[in-house]
TIGUVO-804029 format. One record per residue: residue in three letters; chain; residue number from 1; x, y, z of N, C-alpha, C in turn. Coordinates in steps of 0.1 Angstrom, whole numbers, plus 2048, in hexadecimal, padded with zeros to 3 digits. Example, Ala and Ser with C-alpha at 12.3 -4.5 7.8 and 13.67 -1.06 7.14 Angstrom:
<roros>
[roro "ALA"; "A"; 1; [884; 7C7; 84E]; [87B; 7D3; 84E]; [884; 7DF; 84E]];
[roro "SER"; "A"; 2; [880; 7EA; 847]; [889; 7F5; 847]; [881; 800; 84F]];
</roros>
This chain:
<roros>
[roro "MET"; "A"; 1; [7EF; 692; 7DC]; [7E4; 69B; 7DA]; [7E8; 6A9; 7DB]];
[roro "LYS"; "A"; 2; [7E3; 6B1; 7D2]; [7E6; 6BF; 7D1]; [7E2; 6C7; 7DE]];
[roro "GLN"; "A"; 3; [7EB; 6CE; 7E4]; [7E7; 6D6; 7F0]; [7DE; 6E2; 7EC]];
[roro "PRO"; "A"; 4; [7D4; 6E6; 7F4]; [7CC; 6F2; 7F1]; [7D5; 6FE; 7F1]];
[roro "PHE"; "A"; 5; [7D1; 708; 7E8]; [7D9; 714; 7E7]; [7D8; 71D; 7F3]];
[roro "ASP"; "A"; 6; [7E3; 721; 7F9]; [7E2; 729; 806]; [7E9; 737; 801]];
[roro "TRP"; "A"; 7; [7E0; 740; 7FE]; [7E4; 74E; 7FA]; [7EF; 754; 803]];
[roro "HIS"; "A"; 8; [7EC; 753; 810]; [7F5; 75A; 81A]; [804; 753; 819]];
[roro "LYS"; "A"; 9; [804; 746; 81A]; [811; 740; 819]; [818; 742; 80B]];
[roro "GLU"; "A"; 10; [811; 742; 801]; [817; 744; 7F3]; [81C; 752; 7F2]];
[roro "ALA"; "A"; 11; [814; 75C; 7F7]; [818; 76A; 7F6]; [824; 76D; 7FE]];
[roro "GLU"; "A"; 12; [825; 766; 80A]; [831; 768; 812]; [83D; 762; 80C]];
[roro "LYS"; "A"; 13; [83C; 756; 805]; [847; 750; 7FE]; [84B; 758; 7F3]];
[roro "GLN"; "A"; 14; [842; 75D; 7EA]; [846; 765; 7DF]; [84D; 772; 7E3]];
[roro "TRP"; "A"; 15; [848; 779; 7ED]; [84E; 785; 7F1]; [85C; 783; 7F8]];
[roro "ASN"; "A"; 16; [85D; 778; 7FF]; [86B; 775; 804]; [874; 773; 7F9]];
[roro "ASP"; "A"; 17; [870; 76C; 7EE]; [878; 76A; 7E2]; [87C; 777; 7DB]];
[roro "ARG"; "A"; 18; [873; 780; 7DC]; [875; 78D; 7D5]; [87C; 798; 7DE]];
[roro "ALA"; "A"; 19; [87F; 794; 7EA]; [885; 79F; 7F3]; [892; 7A5; 7EE]];
[roro "GLU"; "A"; 20; [89A; 79D; 7E9]; [8A8; 7A2; 7E4]; [8A5; 7AC; 7D8]];
[roro "MET"; "A"; 21; [89C; 7A8; 7CF]; [89A; 7B0; 7C4]; [893; 7BD; 7C9]];
[roro "TRP"; "A"; 22; [88A; 7BC; 7D2]; [883; 7C9; 7D7]; [88C; 7D2; 7DE]];
[roro "ASN"; "A"; 23; [895; 7CC; 7E5]; [89F; 7D3; 7ED]; [8A8; 7DC; 7E4]];
[roro "SER"; "A"; 24; [8AB; 7D6; 7D8]; [8B4; 7DD; 7CF]; [8AD; 7E9; 7C9]];
[roro "LYS"; "A"; 25; [8A0; 7E9; 7C9]; [898; 7F4; 7C2]; [892; 7FE; 7CB]];
[roro "SER"; "A"; 26; [88F; 7FA; 7D8]; [886; 802; 7E0]; [88B; 811; 7E2]];
[roro "ARG"; "A"; 27; [898; 813; 7E5]; [89D; 820; 7E7]; [89B; 829; 7DB]];
[roro "GLU"; "A"; 28; [89D; 824; 7CF]; [89C; 82C; 7C3]; [88D; 830; 7C1]];
[roro "MET"; "A"; 29; [884; 827; 7C4]; [876; 82A; 7C2]; [870; 834; 7CC]];
[roro "TRP"; "A"; 30; [875; 833; 7D8]; [871; 83E; 7E2]; [877; 84B; 7E0]];
[roro "ASP"; "A"; 31; [884; 84B; 7DC]; [88B; 858; 7DB]; [889; 85F; 7CE]];
[roro "LYS"; "A"; 32; [888; 858; 7C3]; [887; 85E; 7B6]; [87D; 858; 7AD]];
[roro "GLY"; "A"; 33; [878; 84D; 7B0]; [86F; 846; 7A6]; [860; 847; 7A9]];
[roro "SER"; "A"; 34; [859; 83C; 7A7]; [84B; 83B; 7A7]; [844; 83F; 7B5]];
[roro "ARG"; "A"; 35; [84C; 83E; 7C0]; [847; 840; 7CD]; [84B; 84E; 7D3]];
[roro "SER"; "A"; 36; [853; 855; 7CC]; [859; 862; 7D1]; [850; 86D; 7D4]];
[roro "THR"; "A"; 37; [843; 86D; 7CE]; [839; 877; 7D2]; [830; 873; 7DD]];
[roro "ILE"; "A"; 38; [831; 867; 7E1]; [827; 862; 7EB]; [827; 868; 7F9]];
[roro "ILE"; "A"; 39; [833; 869; 7FE]; [834; 86F; 80C]; [830; 87E; 80B]];
[roro "PRO"; "A"; 40; [836; 886; 802]; [830; 894; 801]; [821; 895; 800]];
[roro "PHE"; "A"; 41; [81B; 88C; 7F8]; [80D; 88B; 7F6]; [806; 889; 804]];
[roro "LEU"; "A"; 42; [80B; 87F; 80B]; [806; 87C; 819]; [807; 887; 822]];
[roro "LYS"; "A"; 43; [812; 88E; 821]; [815; 899; 82B]; [80C; 8A5; 828]];
[roro "LYS"; "A"; 44; [804; 8A6; 81D]; [7FA; 8B0; 81C]; [7EF; 8AE; 825]];
[roro "HIS"; "A"; 45; [7EE; 8A1; 82A]; [7E2; 89E; 833]; [7E5; 89B; 841]];
[roro "ILE"; "A"; 46; [7F1; 896; 843]; [7F6; 894; 851]; [805; 894; 851]];
[roro "ASN"; "A"; 47; [80B; 89B; 85A]; [819; 89C; 85A]; [820; 898; 867]];
[roro "GLN"; "A"; 48; [819; 891; 870]; [81F; 88C; 87C]; [815; 882; 882]];
[roro "GLY"; "A"; 49; [81A; 87A; 88B]; [812; 870; 892]; [817; 862; 890]];
[roro "ARG"; "A"; 50; [80F; 858; 894]; [813; 84B; 893]; [80D; 844; 886]];
[roro "ILE"; "A"; 51; [816; 83F; 87E]; [811; 839; 871]; [816; 82B; 86F]];
[roro "ALA"; "A"; 52; [80D; 823; 869]; [810; 815; 865]; [813; 814; 856]];
[roro "ASP"; "A"; 53; [81E; 80E; 853]; [823; 80C; 845]; [81F; 7FD; 842]];
[roro "LEU"; "A"; 54; [813; 7FB; 83B]; [80E; 7EE; 839]; [813; 7E8; 82C]];
[roro "GLY"; "A"; 55; [81B; 7DD; 82D]; [821; 7D8; 821]; [82E; 7E1; 81F]];
[roro "CYS"; "A"; 56; [836; 7E1; 82A]; [842; 7EA; 829]; [84D; 7E6; 822]];
[roro "GLY"; "A"; 57; [84D; 7D9; 81D]; [859; 7D4; 816]; [865; 7D5; 81F]];
[roro "ASP"; "A"; 58; [870; 7DA; 818]; [87D; 7DA; 820]; [87E; 7E7; 829]];
[roro "GLY"; "A"; 59; [874; 7EE; 82A]; [873; 7F9; 834]; [879; 806; 830]];
[roro "TYR"; "A"; 60; [87D; 807; 823]; [882; 815; 820]; [878; 820; 81F]];
[roro "GLY"; "A"; 61; [86C; 81D; 81B]; [861; 827; 81B]; [85E; 82A; 829]];
[roro "SER"; "A"; 62; [85E; 821; 832]; [85C; 823; 841]; [866; 82C; 847]];
[roro "TYR"; "A"; 63; [873; 82A; 843]; [87E; 832; 847]; [87D; 840; 842]];
[roro "ARG"; "A"; 64; [878; 842; 836]; [875; 84F; 831]; [86B; 857; 839]];
[roro "LEU"; "A"; 65; [860; 850; 83D]; [855; 855; 846]; [85B; 859; 854]];
[roro "TYR"; "A"; 66; [864; 850; 859]; [86B; 853; 865]; [873; 860; 864]];
[roro "GLN"; "A"; 67; [879; 862; 859]; [882; 86D; 857]; [879; 87A; 857]];
[roro "GLU"; "A"; 68; [86C; 878; 853]; [863; 884; 853]; [85D; 887; 860]];
[roro "GLY"; "A"; 69; [860; 87F; 86A]; [85B; 881; 877]; [850; 879; 87D]];
[roro "PHE"; "A"; 70; [84C; 86F; 875]; [842; 866; 879]; [847; 85B; 882]];
[roro "GLU"; "A"; 71; [83F; 856; 88B]; [842; 849; 892]; [83D; 83D; 88A]];
[roro "VAL"; "A"; 72; [845; 835; 886]; [841; 82A; 87B]; [841; 81D; 881]];
[roro "LYS"; "A"; 73; [837; 815; 87D]; [837; 807; 87F]; [834; 800; 871]];
[roro "GLY"; "A"; 74; [83E; 7F9; 86C]; [83D; 7F2; 860]; [839; 7E4; 862]];
[roro "VAL"; "A"; 75; [831; 7DF; 858]; [82D; 7D1; 859]; [82E; 7CB; 84A]];
[roro "ASP"; "A"; 76; [833; 7BF; 849]; [833; 7B9; 83C]; [831; 7AA; 83E]];
[roro "LEU"; "A"; 77; [82C; 7A3; 834]; [82A; 794; 835]; [836; 78D; 833]];
[roro "SER"; "A"; 78; [840; 793; 82D]; [84D; 78C; 82A]; [856; 78D; 836]];
[roro "SER"; "A"; 79; [85A; 782; 83C]; [864; 782; 847]; [872; 787; 842]];
[roro "ASP"; "A"; 80; [875; 784; 836]; [882; 78A; 830]; [882; 799; 82F]];
[roro "MET"; "A"; 81; [877; 79E; 82A]; [876; 7AD; 829]; [876; 7B4; 837]];
[roro "VAL"; "A"; 82; [870; 7AE; 841]; [86F; 7B4; 84E]; [87D; 7B3; 855]];
[roro "ALA"; "A"; 83; [885; 7A8; 852]; [892; 7A7; 857]; [89A; 7B2; 851]];
[roro "ARG"; "A"; 84; [89A; 7B5; 844]; [8A1; 7BF; 83D]; [89D; 7CD; 843]];
[roro "ALA"; "A"; 85; [890; 7CF; 846]; [88C; 7DC; 84B]; [891; 7DE; 859]];
[roro "ASN"; "A"; 86; [892; 7D4; 861]; [897; 7D6; 86F]; [8A6; 7D8; 86F]];
[roro "LYS"; "A"; 87; [8AD; 7D3; 865]; [8BB; 7D6; 864]; [8BE; 7E5; 860]];
[roro "ARG"; "A"; 88; [8B4; 7EB; 859]; [8B6; 7F9; 854]; [8B7; 802; 860]];
[roro "VAL"; "A"; 89; [8AD; 801; 869]; [8AB; 80A; 874]; [8A1; 805; 87E]];
[roro "SER"; "A"; 90; [8A3; 805; 88B]; [899; 801; 894]; [89B; 808; 8A2]];
[roro "ASN"; "A"; 91; [891; 810; 8A5]; [892; 817; 8B2]; [883; 818; 8B7]];
[roro "GLU"; "A"; 92; [881; 821; 8C1]; [874; 822; 8C7]; [86A; 829; 8BE]];
[roro "ARG"; "A"; 93; [86F; 830; 8B3]; [866; 837; 8A9]; [864; 830; 89C]];
[roro "ILE"; "A"; 94; [86A; 825; 89A]; [869; 81D; 88E]; [86D; 80E; 890]];
[roro "SER"; "A"; 95; [864; 806; 88C]; [867; 7F7; 88E]; [85E; 7F0; 884]];
[roro "PHE"; "A"; 96; [861; 7E3; 883]; [85A; 7DB; 879]; [857; 7CD; 87E]];
[roro "VAL"; "A"; 97; [84B; 7C8; 87A]; [846; 7BB; 87D]; [840; 7B3; 871]];
[roro "GLN"; "A"; 98; [841; 7A6; 872]; [83B; 79E; 868]; [82B; 79D; 86B]];
[roro "GLY"; "A"; 99; [823; 79E; 860]; [816; 79E; 862]; [80E; 79E; 854]];
[roro "ASP"; "A"; 100; [801; 79B; 856]; [7F8; 79A; 84A]; [7EF; 7A6; 84A]];
[roro "LEU"; "A"; 101; [7EE; 7AC; 83E]; [7E5; 7B9; 83D]; [7D6; 7B6; 841]];
[roro "THR"; "A"; 102; [7D2; 7A9; 840]; [7C4; 7A5; 843]; [7C3; 7A1; 851]];
[roro "ASN"; "A"; 103; [7CD; 7A1; 859]; [7CD; 79E; 868]; [7D9; 7A5; 86F]];
[roro "LEU"; "A"; 104; [7D8; 7B2; 86F]; [7E3; 7BA; 874]; [7E5; 7B8; 883]];
[roro "PRO"; "A"; 105; [7F2; 7B8; 887]; [7F6; 7B5; 895]; [7F6; 7C1; 89E]];
[roro "PHE"; "A"; 106; [7EC; 7C9; 89D]; [7EA; 7D5; 8A4]; [7DD; 7D7; 8AB]];
[roro "GLU"; "A"; 107; [7DC; 7DE; 8B6]; [7D0; 7E1; 8BD]; [7C7; 7EA; 8B5]];
[roro "ARG"; "A"; 108; [7BA; 7EB; 8B7]; [7B2; 7F5; 8AF]; [7B5; 803; 8B3]];
[roro "GLU"; "A"; 109; [7B4; 80C; 8A9]; [7B5; 81A; 8AA]; [7C3; 81D; 8B0]];
[roro "THR"; "A"; 110; [7CD; 817; 8AB]; [7DB; 819; 8AF]; [7E2; 825; 8A7]];
[roro "PHE"; "A"; 111; [7DF; 828; 89B]; [7E6; 830; 892]; [7DE; 83C; 88E]];
[roro "ASP"; "A"; 112; [7E6; 846; 88B]; [7E0; 853; 886]; [7DF; 852; 877]];
[roro "ALA"; "A"; 113; [7E8; 84A; 871]; [7E7; 849; 862]; [7ED; 83B; 85E]];
[roro "ALA"; "A"; 114; [7EB; 837; 852]; [7F1; 82B; 84D]; [7F4; 82D; 83E]];
[roro "ILE"; "A"; 115; [7FD; 826; 839]; [801; 826; 82B]; [802; 818; 826]];
[roro "ALA"; "A"; 116; [7FD; 816; 81A]; [7FD; 808; 814]; [7FF; 80A; 805]];
[roro "ILE"; "A"; 117; [80C; 809; 801]; [80F; 80B; 7F3]; [812; 7FE; 7EC]];
[roro "ASN"; "A"; 118; [809; 7FC; 7E2]; [809; 7F0; 7DA]; [80A; 7E3; 7E2]];
[roro "SER"; "A"; 119; [802; 7E3; 7ED]; [801; 7D7; 7F6]; [7F3; 7D2; 7F8]];
[roro "LEU"; "A"; 120; [7E9; 7DA; 7F7]; [7DA; 7D5; 7F8]; [7D9; 7CB; 7ED]];
[roro "GLU"; "A"; 121; [7DE; 7CD; 7E1]; [7DB; 7C4; 7D6]; [7E1; 7B5; 7D9]];
[roro "TRP"; "A"; 122; [7EA; 7B4; 7E3]; [7F0; 7A7; 7E6]; [7E8; 7A0; 7F1]];
[roro "THR"; "A"; 123; [7DC; 7A4; 7F4]; [7D4; 79D; 7FD]; [7C9; 795; 7F5]];
[roro "GLU"; "A"; 124; [7C6; 789; 7FC]; [7BC; 781; 7F5]; [7AE; 787; 7F5]];
[roro "VAL"; "A"; 125; [7AA; 78E; 7FF]; [79D; 795; 800]; [7A0; 7A4; 803]];
[roro "PRO"; "A"; 126; [7A2; 7AD; 7FA]; [7A6; 7BB; 7FD]; [79D; 7C1; 807]];
[roro "LEU"; "A"; 127; [791; 7BE; 807]; [787; 7C5; 811]; [78C; 7C2; 81F]];
[roro "LYS"; "A"; 128; [791; 7B6; 822]; [795; 7B3; 830]; [7A1; 7BB; 833]];
[roro "GLY"; "A"; 129; [7AB; 7BE; 829]; [7B6; 7C7; 82C]; [7B1; 7D5; 82F]];
[roro "LEU"; "A"; 130; [7A7; 7D9; 828]; [7A2; 7E7; 829]; [79B; 7E8; 837]];
[roro "GLU"; "A"; 131; [794; 7DE; 83B]; [78D; 7DE; 848]; [798; 7DE; 853]];
[roro "GLU"; "A"; 132; [7A3; 7D6; 852]; [7AD; 7D7; 85C]; [7B3; 7E4; 85D]];
[roro "MET"; "A"; 133; [7B6; 7EB; 852]; [7BC; 7F8; 852]; [7B2; 802; 859]];
[roro "LYS"; "A"; 134; [7A5; 800; 858]; [79C; 808; 85E]; [79C; 805; 86E]];
[roro "ARG"; "A"; 135; [79D; 7F9; 871]; [79D; 7F5; 87F]; [7A9; 7FB; 887]];
[roro "VAL"; "A"; 136; [7B5; 7FC; 881]; [7C1; 800; 888]; [7C2; 80F; 888]];
[roro "LEU"; "A"; 137; [7BA; 816; 87F]; [7BB; 825; 87F]; [7B2; 82B; 889]];
[roro "LYS"; "A"; 138; [7B5; 837; 88E]; [7AD; 83F; 897]; [7A2; 845; 88E]];
[roro "PRO"; "A"; 139; [796; 849; 894]; [78C; 850; 88C]; [792; 85C; 886]];
[roro "GLY"; "A"; 140; [790; 85E; 879]; [795; 86A; 872]; [7A3; 867; 86D]];
[roro "GLY"; "A"; 141; [7A9; 85B; 870]; [7B7; 858; 86B]; [7B7; 857; 85C]];
[roro "LYS"; "A"; 142; [7C3; 85A; 857]; [7C5; 85B; 848]; [7CC; 84E; 843]];
[roro "LEU"; "A"; 143; [7C8; 84A; 838]; [7CD; 83E; 831]; [7D1; 841; 823]];
[roro "CYS"; "A"; 144; [7DE; 83F; 821]; [7E4; 842; 813]; [7E6; 834; 80C]];
[roro "ILE"; "A"; 145; [7DF; 832; 802]; [7E0; 825; 7FB]; [7E4; 828; 7ED]];
[roro "GLY"; "A"; 146; [7EF; 821; 7E8]; [7F4; 822; 7DA]; [7F0; 815; 7D3]];
[roro "LEU"; "A"; 147; [7E9; 816; 7C9]; [7E4; 80A; 7C1]; [7EA; 80A; 7B3]];
[roro "LEU"; "A"; 148; [7EF; 7FE; 7AE]; [7F4; 7FD; 7A1]; [7E9; 802; 797]];
[roro "GLY"; "A"; 149; [7EE; 80B; 78E]; [7E5; 810; 784]; [7E5; 806; 777]];
[roro "PRO"; "A"; 150; [7DC; 809; 76E]; [7DA; 801; 762]; [7E7; 7FF; 75A]];
[roro "THR"; "A"; 151; [7F0; 808; 75A]; [7FD; 807; 751]; [809; 801; 759]];
[roro "ALA"; "A"; 152; [806; 7FC; 766]; [811; 7F6; 76D]; [814; 7E8; 769]];
[roro "MET"; "A"; 153; [821; 7E5; 765]; [825; 7D8; 762]; [823; 7CE; 76D]];
[roro "PRO"; "A"; 154; [825; 7D2; 77A]; [823; 7C8; 785]; [815; 7C2; 785]];
[roro "ARG"; "A"; 155; [80B; 7C8; 77E]; [7FE; 7C2; 77E]; [7FF; 7B3; 777]];
[roro "VAL"; "A"; 156; [80A; 7B1; 770]; [80B; 7A4; 76A]; [80A; 798; 774]];
[roro "ASN"; "A"; 157; [80C; 79C; 781]; [80D; 791; 78C]; [7FF; 78B; 78D]];
[roro "SER"; "A"; 158; [7F4; 792; 789]; [7E7; 78C; 78A]; [7E2; 787; 77C]];
[roro "TYR"; "A"; 159; [7EA; 788; 772]; [7E5; 784; 765]; [7E1; 776; 763]];
[roro "ARG"; "A"; 160; [7E9; 76D; 76A]; [7E6; 75E; 767]; [7D9; 75A; 76D]];
[roro "ARG"; "A"; 161; [7D2; 762; 774]; [7C5; 75E; 779]; [7BC; 75C; 76E]];
[roro "LEU"; "A"; 162; [7BE; 762; 763]; [7B6; 760; 756]; [7B6; 752; 751]];
[roro "TYR"; "A"; 163; [7C1; 74B; 755]; [7C2; 73D; 751]; [7BD; 733; 75C]];
[roro "GLY"; "A"; 164; [7B7; 739; 766]; [7B2; 731; 771]; [7BD; 72D; 77B]];
[roro "GLU"; "A"; 165; [7C9; 734; 77A]; [7D3; 730; 783]; [7D2; 739; 791]];
[roro "GLU"; "A"; 166; [7D8; 733; 79B]; [7D8; 73A; 7A8]; [7E3; 745; 7A7]];
[roro "VAL"; "A"; 167; [7DF; 751; 7AB]; [7E8; 75C; 7AC]; [7E7; 763; 7BA]];
[roro "ILE"; "A"; 168; [7F0; 76C; 7BD]; [7F0; 772; 7CA]; [7EF; 781; 7C8]];
[roro "CYS"; "A"; 169; [7EA; 786; 7BE]; [7E8; 794; 7BB]; [7D9; 798; 7B7]];
[roro "ASN"; "A"; 170; [7D3; 7A0; 7BE]; [7C5; 7A5; 7BB]; [7C6; 7B2; 7B5]];
[roro "THR"; "A"; 171; [7CA; 7B4; 7A9]; [7CA; 7C1; 7A3]; [7BC; 7C7; 7A2]];
[roro "MET"; "A"; 172; [7BB; 7D3; 7A4]; [7AE; 7DA; 7A3]; [7B0; 7E8; 79D]];
[roro "MET"; "A"; 173; [7A5; 7ED; 798]; [7A5; 7FA; 792]; [7A4; 805; 79E]];
[roro "PRO"; "A"; 174; [7A9; 811; 79C]; [7A8; 81B; 7A7]; [799; 81E; 7AB]];
[roro "TRP"; "A"; 175; [791; 81E; 7A0]; [782; 821; 7A4]; [77C; 815; 7AC]];
[roro "GLU"; "A"; 176; [781; 80A; 7AA]; [77C; 7FF; 7B2]; [780; 800; 7C1]];
[roro "LEU"; "A"; 177; [78C; 804; 7C4]; [791; 806; 7D2]; [789; 811; 7D8]];
[roro "ARG"; "A"; 178; [787; 81C; 7D0]; [780; 827; 7D6]; [772; 824; 7DA]];
[roro "LYS"; "A"; 179; [76C; 81C; 7D1]; [75D; 818; 7D4]; [75D; 80F; 7DF]];
[roro "MET"; "A"; 180; [765; 806; 7E1]; [766; 7FD; 7EC]; [769; 805; 7F9]];
[roro "ALA"; "A"; 181; [772; 80E; 7F9]; [775; 816; 804]; [769; 81F; 809]];
[roro "GLU"; "A"; 182; [762; 825; 800]; [757; 82E; 803]; [74B; 826; 808]];
[roro "GLU"; "A"; 183; [74A; 81A; 804]; [73F; 811; 808]; [742; 80B; 816]];
[roro "THR"; "A"; 184; [74E; 80C; 81B]; [751; 806; 827]; [757; 80F; 832]];
[roro "GLY"; "A"; 185; [753; 81C; 832]; [757; 825; 83D]; [763; 82E; 83B]];
[roro "TRP"; "A"; 186; [766; 831; 82F]; [771; 83A; 82B]; [76C; 845; 823]];
[roro "SER"; "A"; 187; [772; 851; 824]; [771; 85C; 81C]; [77D; 85E; 813]];
[roro "CYS"; "A"; 188; [77B; 860; 806]; [787; 863; 7FE]; [789; 872; 7FE]];
[roro "ILE"; "A"; 189; [796; 875; 802]; [79A; 883; 804]; [7A1; 888; 7F7]];
[roro "GLU"; "A"; 190; [7A9; 880; 7F1]; [7B1; 885; 7E6]; [7B7; 879; 7DF]];
[roro "GLY"; "A"; 191; [7BA; 87B; 7D2]; [7C2; 871; 7CA]; [7CB; 877; 7C1]];
[roro "GLN"; "A"; 192; [7D6; 870; 7BE]; [7DF; 875; 7B4]; [7E6; 869; 7AD]];
[roro "GLY"; "A"; 193; [7EA; 86C; 7A0]; [7F0; 862; 798]; [7FF; 862; 798]];
[roro "VAL"; "A"; 194; [805; 857; 795]; [813; 855; 791]; [814; 84F; 783]];
[roro "TYR"; "A"; 195; [81B; 856; 77B]; [81A; 853; 76D]; [828; 84E; 767]];
[roro "LYS"; "A"; 196; [827; 846; 75C]; [834; 842; 756]; [839; 84E; 74E]];
[roro "GLN"; "A"; 197; [846; 84D; 74B]; [84C; 857; 742]; [844; 858; 735]];
[roro "GLY"; "A"; 198; [843; 864; 730]; [83C; 866; 723]; [82E; 86C; 725]];
[roro "VAL"; "A"; 199; [829; 86A; 732]; [81C; 871; 735]; [81F; 87F; 73B]];
[roro "GLU"; "A"; 200; [81C; 889; 733]; [820; 897; 738]; [814; 89C; 740]];
[roro "GLU"; "A"; 201; [818; 8A4; 74A]; [80E; 8A9; 754]; [804; 8B2; 74D]];
[roro "ASP"; "A"; 202; [809; 8BB; 743]; [7FF; 8C4; 73D]; [7F5; 8BC; 734]];
[roro "LEU"; "A"; 203; [7F8; 8B0; 730]; [7EF; 8A8; 729]; [7E3; 8A2; 731]];
[roro "LEU"; "A"; 204; [7E6; 8A2; 73E]; [7DB; 89D; 747]; [7D1; 8A7; 74C]];
[roro "GLN"; "A"; 205; [7D5; 8B4; 74B]; [7CC; 8BD; 751]; [7BE; 8BE; 74D]];
[roro "SER"; "A"; 206; [7BB; 8BB; 740]; [7AD; 8BB; 73B]; [7A6; 8AE; 73D]];
[roro "LEU"; "A"; 207; [7AC; 8A4; 744]; [7A6; 896; 745]; [79F; 896; 753]];
[roro "ASN"; "A"; 208; [794; 88F; 753]; [78D; 88D; 760]; [795; 882; 767]];
[roro "GLU"; "A"; 209; [790; 87F; 774]; [798; 876; 77D]; [798; 868; 777]];
[roro "GLU"; "A"; 210; [78E; 864; 771]; [78D; 856; 76C]; [798; 854; 761]];
[roro "LEU"; "A"; 211; [798; 85D; 758]; [7A2; 85D; 74D]; [7B0; 85E; 753]];
[roro "LYS"; "A"; 212; [7B2; 867; 75C]; [7C0; 868; 763]; [7C4; 85A; 768]];
[roro "GLN"; "A"; 213; [7BB; 854; 76F]; [7BE; 847; 775]; [7C1; 83C; 76B]];
[roro "ALA"; "A"; 214; [7BB; 83D; 75F]; [7BD; 833; 755]; [7CB; 833; 74F]];
[roro "LEU"; "A"; 215; [7D3; 83E; 751]; [7E0; 840; 74C]; [7EB; 83C; 756]];
[roro "THR"; "A"; 216; [7E6; 83A; 762]; [7F0; 839; 76E]; [7F8; 82C; 76F]];
[roro "PHE"; "A"; 217; [805; 82E; 774]; [80C; 823; 779]; [808; 81F; 787]];
[roro "MET"; "A"; 218; [804; 82A; 78E]; [7FF; 829; 79C]; [7F5; 834; 79F]];
[roro "TRP"; "A"; 219; [7EA; 831; 7A6]; [7E1; 83B; 7AB]; [7E2; 83B; 7BA]];
[roro "VAL"; "A"; 220; [7E4; 846; 7C0]; [7E5; 848; 7CF]; [7D9; 850; 7D5]];
[roro "PHE"; "A"; 221; [7D3; 849; 7DF]; [7C8; 84E; 7E5]; [7CB; 853; 7F3]];
[roro "ILE"; "A"; 222; [7C5; 85D; 7F8]; [7C3; 860; 807]; [7B6; 85E; 80A]];
[roro "PHE"; "A"; 223; [7B3; 854; 813]; [7A6; 852; 819]; [7A6; 857; 828]];
[roro "GLU"; "A"; 224; [79B; 85A; 82D]; [799; 85D; 83B]; [78F; 853; 841]];
[roro "LYS"; "A"; 225; [793; 84E; 84D]; [789; 845; 854]; [77E; 84D; 85A]];
[roro "ASN"; "A"; 226; [771; 84A; 856]; [766; 851; 85C]; [764; 84F; 86A]];
[roro "ALA"; "A"; 227; [760; 859; 871]; [75D; 857; 880]; [751; 84E; 881]];
[roro "ALA"; "A"; 228; [752; 846; 88B]; [746; 83C; 88E]; [73A; 845; 892]];
[roro "PRO"; "A"; 229; [72D; 841; 88D]; [722; 849; 891]; [720; 849; 8A0]];
[roro "SER"; "A"; 230; [71C; 854; 8A6]; [71A; 855; 8B4]; [70B; 84F; 8B8]];
</roros>
């Protein structure tokens, strides 16, 4: 008899299988590639404090945050990724644990900020991930989320759902994430795009945000957790 599909277990398996590939690319992405503008963008809004890297992969992005002066706690579903991250560096200001974005292994209001780059899409119910991020952030805490844009080839991970097949990727449009966030206790502070080669900055100036998002490889948001009503 066919076993019921377990998103969590399948996601962990697939990311363990991809760990070697990811490890070979992560440094280039953070230093020079699609993720190179994310930390400078984040630091416009917060430049110190305790930060959670949610979906940290092999930990290179966490290491870059650590170099910038943050105290970092990285979490990833893949045990292989976490093992690679802990081999990179581990001390009292940076460490890594295995965990699920929809059930984070942290106490409430632990962090000043969180970063989740191309990781919320890999949850079965993204709202649960967003609610967990809210839970572990202090009131007024900042959340930096990078979401695959319409031109990103990795979106193919969710394509087979059109055939009725089980997939482990919930691709969404940037406007969908923003609407969900604003409906559930977040304020959108700022957003910026990451574009493929061939999209020139001067061509974007006359476009509104919706059209800019339509051209992106990735759209990066800064959200703020709203204070609880008194």
